[in-house]
C-alpha positions in Angstrom: -19.0 -16.9 2.2 -21.0 -14.8 4.7 -23.9 -12.7 3.3 -22.8 -9.1 4.0 -26.4 -7.9 4.7 -26.7 -10.4 7.6 -23.2 -9.5 8.8 -24.1 -5.8 9.1 -27.5 -6.5 10.5 -25.8 -8.3 13.4 -23.2 -5.6 13.8 -26.0 -3.0 14.0 -27.8 -5.0 16.6 -24.7 -4.8 18.7 -24.5 -1.0 18.1 -21.4 -1.3 15.9 -22.0 1.3 13.2 -18.6 3.1 12.8 -16.0 1.5 10.5 -12.5 2.6 9.7 -9.6 0.9 8.0 -7.5 0.1 4.9 -9.2 -2.1 2.2 -8.1 -5.7 1.7 -9.0 -8.2 -1.0 -10.0 -10.8 1.6 -12.4 -8.3 3.0 -13.8 -7.0 -0.3 -17.4 -7.9 0.4 -17.3 -6.3 3.8 -15.5 -3.1 2.6 -17.8 -2.6 -0.4 -20.9 -3.1 1.7 -19.7 -0.5 4.2 -18.8 1.9 1.5 -22.2 1.7 -0.2 -24.4 1.6 2.9 -22.5 3.6 5.5 -20.9 6.4 3.4 -20.7 8.8 6.4 -19.7 6.1 8.9 -17.0 4.4 6.9 -13.5 6.0 6.9 -10.9 4.7 4.5 -7.7 5.6 6.4 -4.2 6.5 5.2 -2.8 3.5 7.0 -3.7 1.1 9.7 -2.2 3.1 12.5 -4.2 6.1 11.4 -7.3 3.9 11.4 -6.7 2.7 15.0 -6.2 6.2 16.2 -9.4 7.5 14.5 -11.2 4.6 16.1 -9.8 5.6 19.5 -11.1 9.2 19.0 -14.5 7.8 18.0 -14.7 5.8 21.2 -13.7 8.8 23.3 -16.3 10.9 21.7 -19.2 8.4 21.6 -18.4 5.5 24.1 -19.4 3.2 21.2 -17.1 0.3 20.1 -15.7 1.0 16.6 -14.6 -1.6 14.0 -11.1 -1.3 12.4 -10.5 -3.4 9.3 -7.2 -4.2 7.7 -5.1 -6.8 5.9 -2.7 -8.6 8.3 0.2 -7.2 6.4 -0.8 -3.8 7.9 -0.7 -5.0 11.5 2.8 -3.6 11.8 1.4 -0.1 11.2 -1.2 -0.7 13.8 1.0 -2.0 16.6 2.2 1.3 18.0 -1.2 2.9 18.6 -2.7 -0.4 19.7 -0.1 -0.8 22.5 0.7 2.8 23.4 -2.7 4.5 22.9 -5.5 2.0 23.0 -4.1 -0.4 25.5 -5.9 -0.8 28.8 -2.9 0.5 30.7 -2.8 3.7 28.7 -6.2 5.2 27.5 -8.2 1.9 27.3 -9.9 2.5 23.9 -11.6 -0.8 23.0 -12.2 -1.7 19.3 -13.0 -4.7 17.2 -10.2 -5.5 14.8 -11.2 -7.2 11.5 -8.1 -8.7 9.9 -7.8 -10.4 6.5 -5.6 -13.4 7.0 -3.2 -13.5 4.0 -0.6 -16.2 4.1 -2.5 -18.5 6.5 -0.3 -21.6 7.2 -1.4 -24.5 5.0 -2.7 -22.3 2.2 -1.0 -21.1 -0.9 -0.1 -17.4 -1.1 2.6 -15.1 -2.3 6.0 -15.1 -0.6 5.5 -11.6 0.9 2.5 -12.9 2.9 4.0 -16.1 4.2 5.8 -14.9 7.4 3.1 -12.4 8.2 0.4 -15.1 7.9 2.4 -17.4 10.2 2.8 -14.8 12.9 -0.6 -13.2 12.8 -2.1 -15.1 15.8 1.1 -14.8 17.8 1.4 -11.1 17.2 -2.1 -10.6 18.6 -1.2 -12.8 21.6 2.0 -10.6 22.2 -0.3 -7.5 22.3 -2.6 -9.3 24.8 -5.5 -9.1 22.2 -7.7 -12.2 22.2 -9.1 -13.3 18.8 -11.5 -15.6 17.0 -11.1 -17.1 13.5 -14.2 -16.5 11.5 -16.0 -19.1 9.4 -18.6 -18.8 6.8 -21.4 -19.8 9.3 -23.6 -16.8 10.1 -24.8 -18.5 13.3 -21.2 -18.8 14.5 -20.5 -15.2 13.4 -23.4 -13.9 15.6 -22.0 -15.8 18.6 -18.5 -14.5 18.0 -19.6 -10.9 17.7 -21.7 -11.0 20.9 -18.7 -12.6 22.8 -16.2 -10.0 21.3 -18.4 -7.0 22.1 -19.1 -8.1 25.6 -15.3 -8.5 26.1 -14.6 -5.0 24.7 -17.3 -3.4 26.9 -16.5 -5.1 30.2 -12.6 -4.9 29.9 -12.2 -1.9 27.7 -9.7 -3.9 25.7 -9.7 -4.8 22.0 -10.8 -8.1 20.4 -9.7 -9.3 16.9 -11.7 -11.2 14.3 -9.4 -13.0 11.8 -11.0 -13.6 8.4 -9.5 -16.3 6.2 -10.0 -16.3 2.5 -13.5 -17.0 1.4 -15.3 -15.7 4.5 -15.8 -12.0 3.7 -14.5 -11.8 0.1 -16.5 -10.1 -2.6 -16.3 -8.9 -6.2 -14.0 -6.0 -6.9 -15.9 -2.7 -7.5 -16.5 -1.3 -10.9 -16.0 2.4 -10.2 -16.6 3.4 -13.8 -14.4 5.0 -16.4 -12.8 8.4 -15.6 -11.9 11.2 -18.1 -8.2 10.5 -17.8 -6.8 8.9 -20.9 -3.8 7.0 -19.7 -3.7 3.6 -18.0 -1.0 2.8 -15.4 0.8 0.6 -17.9 0.8 3.3 -20.6 2.2 5.8 -18.2 5.0 3.5 -17.1 5.9 2.8 -20.7 6.1 6.5 -21.4 8.5 6.9 -18.5 10.7 3.9 -19.7 10.9 5.5 -23.2 12.0 8.9 -21.9 14.5 8.0 -19.2 18.0 6.7 -19.8 18.3 2.9 -20.4 20.3 2.3 -17.2 17.7 4.1 -15.0 16.8 2.2 -11.8 13.1 1.8 -11.1 11.4 1.1 -7.7 7.8 0.0 -8.4 5.2 0.1 -5.6 3.2 -2.7 -4.1 0.3 -4.0 -6.4 -0.2 -3.7 -10.1 2.7 -1.3 -10.8 5.2 -4.1 -10.0 3.4 -6.6 -12.3 3.0 -4.2 -15.1 6.6 -3.1 -15.0 7.7 -6.8 -15.0 5.6 -7.8 -18.0 6.4 -4.5 -19.9 10.1 -5.6 -19.7 9.2 -9.0 -21.1 7.1 -7.4 -23.9 9.9 -5.0 -24.8 12.6 -7.8 -24.6 14.4 -6.0 -21.9 16.2 -7.3 -18.8 14.9 -6.8 -15.3 18.2 -6.1 -13.6 17.3 -2.4 -13.2 14.1 -3.0 -11.3 13.1 -3.3 -7.7 9.7 -4.8 -7.3 8.3 -3.8 -3.9 5.8 -6.7 -3.7 5.2 -6.0 0.1 5.9 -3.2 2.5 3.2 -0.9 1.0 4.3 2.8 1.1 8.0 2.1 1.2 9.1 1.9 -2.4 10.1 5.6 -2.4 12.3 5.1 0.6 14.1 2.1 -0.9 14.6 4.2 -4.0 16.0 7.1 -2.0 18.5 4.8 -0.3 19.7 3.7 -3.8 19.8 7.2 -5.2 21.8 8.6 -2.3 24.5 5.9 -2.8 24.5 5.9 -6.7 24.7 9.6 -7.5 25.4 9.0 -11.2 22.4 6.7 -11.8 18.8 8.0 -12.4 16.4 6.5 -9.9 12.6 6.6 -10.5 9.9 5.6 -8.1 6.7 4.3 -9.7 4.5 5.0 -6.7 0.7 4.7 -6.2 -1.5 7.3 -4.7 -2.6 5.0 -1.9 0.9 3.9 -1.2 2.2 7.5 -1.2 -0.5 8.5 1.2 0.2 5.6 3.5 3.7 6.9 4.4 3.6 10.4 3.1 6.2 11.5 5.7 8.8 9.9 3.5 8.4 12.7 1.0 10.0 15.1 3.4 13.4 13.4 3.2 14.4 15.3 0.0 14.3 18.6 2.0 17.4 17.3 4.0 19.4 15.6 1.2 20.7 16.5 -2.2 19.5 13.9 -4.6 19.2 15.4 -8.2 19.1 11.8 -9.7 15.9 11.0 -7.8 12.5 11.2 -9.5 9.3 10.4 -7.6 6.3 9.5 -9.8 2.8 8.9 -8.4 0.5 6.9 -10.7 -2.7 8.3 -9.3 -6.0 6.6 -10.1 -7.8 7.6 -7.0 -8.6 4.1 -5.8 -7.1 1.1 -4.0 -7.1 -0.7 -7.3 -5.3 -3.9 -6.4 -7.4 -4.9 -3.4 -10.9 -4.0 -4.6 -11.2 -0.6 -6.1 -12.4 1.4 -3.0 -11.7 5.1 -3.3 -8.5 6.7 -1.9 -7.9 10.4 -1.4 -5.7 10.4 -4.5 -7.8 12.7 -6.7 -8.6 15.0 -3.8 -5.0 15.6 -2.6 -2.7 18.1 -4.3 0.4 15.9 -4.4 2.3 18.4 -6.5 1.8 21.2 -3.9 2.8 18.8 -1.1 5.9 17.7 -3.0 6.9 21.3 -3.7 6.6 22.1 0.0 8.8 19.1 0.8 11.6 20.3 -1.5 10.9 18.5 -4.8 11.1 20.3 -8.2 7.8 20.1 -9.9 6.0 21.5 -13.0 3.4 23.0 -10.8 0.5 20.7 -11.7 -0.5 17.1 -12.3 -0.3 15.7 -15.8 -3.2 13.8 -17.5 -2.0 12.7 -20.9 1.1 11.3 -22.6 2.1 14.6 -24.1 2.0 16.3 -20.7 3.9 13.4 -19.2 6.7 13.6 -21.8 7.0 17.4 -21.3 7.2 17.0 -17.5 9.9 14.3 -17.8 12.0 16.4 -20.2 11.6 19.4 -17.9 12.6 17.6 -14.7 14.9 14.7 -15.4 18.0 16.9 -15.5 16.8 19.8 -13.4 19.5 19.4 -10.7 17.1 18.6 -7.9 14.9 15.7 -6.7 11.8 15.9 -8.9 8.1 14.9 -8.6 5.3 14.2 -11.1 1.7 13.4 -10.2 0.1 11.5 -13.1 -3.7 11.2 -13.1 -4.5 7.9 -14.8 -7.8 6.1 -15.1 -8.9 3.3 -12.9 -8.9 -0.4 -13.8 -6.7 -3.4 -14.1 -5.2 -5.2 -17.1 -6.9 -8.5 -16.7 -4.7 -10.2 -19.3 -1.5 -10.1 -17.2 -0.6 -13.5 -15.7 0.4 -13.9 -12.0 3.7 -12.4 -11.1 5.9 -15.5 -10.5 9.6 -14.9 -10.0 12.4 -15.6 -7.6 12.7 -12.6 -5.3 16.3 -13.5 -4.2 17.4 -13.9 -7.8 15.8 -10.6 -8.8 17.3 -8.6 -6.0 20.7 -10.2 -6.5 20.6 -9.1 -10.2 19.8 -5.6 -9.1 22.6 -5.6 -6.5 25.0 -6.8 -9.1 23.9 -4.1 -11.5 24.3 -1.4 -8.9 27.7 -2.5 -7.9 29.2 -3.4 -11.3 30.6 0.1 -11.9 32.6 0.1 -8.6 34.0 -3.4 -9.4 35.2 -2.2 -12.8 36.8 0.9 -11.4 38.6 -1.2 -8.7 39.8 -3.5 -11.5 41.1 -0.7 -13.6 42.9 0.8 -10.6 44.6 -2.5 -9.9 45.8 -2.8 -13.5 47.2 0.7 -13.3 49.2 0.0 -10.2 50.9 -3.1 -11.6 
């Protein structure tokens, strides 16, 4: 593993002092060092495309090469501004791209990372972005940085640094205990207890999926009502909306995260155009990117409730911070006749006792599909009997 102090010393020598991106577990050491030592020069962005665009603005204003960090799963968000804003044939905004390489071929990783890991180098090639794969040799790192920076400066094009596991990792941050009493797991269980048994749940990327999965096991409940959004961060609410629009008689609850909701906040505007009274959007807001390292998000700083209200959701007018308040909010909103929204402030931290989330994604989604379509099958069967 590279020593972060030496990494940043070399970056400083090359006049790279502005960092922007989305935290990644493979870049923990790098992200944490930047957060601690460059508080005014490190921007944790809403999503990877946002990061690329901020970096472009920095270059325009300073003529200095910025560094954009991300997990390779976020490359899709970055493609549009990389090819239509920063490309040499448009506005020629060069930047270093530091990319955590999840799902690298030949290594073991979760299914949602496999295809992205396989296509990561090819995706860069398609965008005409040269790259180097980093190793844990600081001498090699120095050579790569000099080469990359020279390329950026002379060509006004971007250069990518791909970081495999173990090169820029680090310990997850201990951000301390907050005043909020509920954990994410406790909040999810309150919701399970208050909503109808046949409610459909869409759980966001990260710990919400794992905690819902193991809560079901602890409660001896089936998992046929649950969509576990293990990848595609920020899209759990859109999947849920698609289900809610089709199944008007079923309650559909999104178990979202603050960072995920921020990543694609535009999705919240959809309820202004469609009538979905069975749709409840819950943000489990702990103010950090908990699953990938604990770096702060804008979750505690953003008034999600005001934003949701402006987008057309019914709300109780404020966030909730304890079990009693959450129960009151659910009772007030679950049958209010409109799409509803609850911002739950929970404390930071992970349940370290939960085992890895091992399950068949195809079997899980097929169970959910069967559950969602069973009513229609029964209705068709009854109609057939009546016509005999």
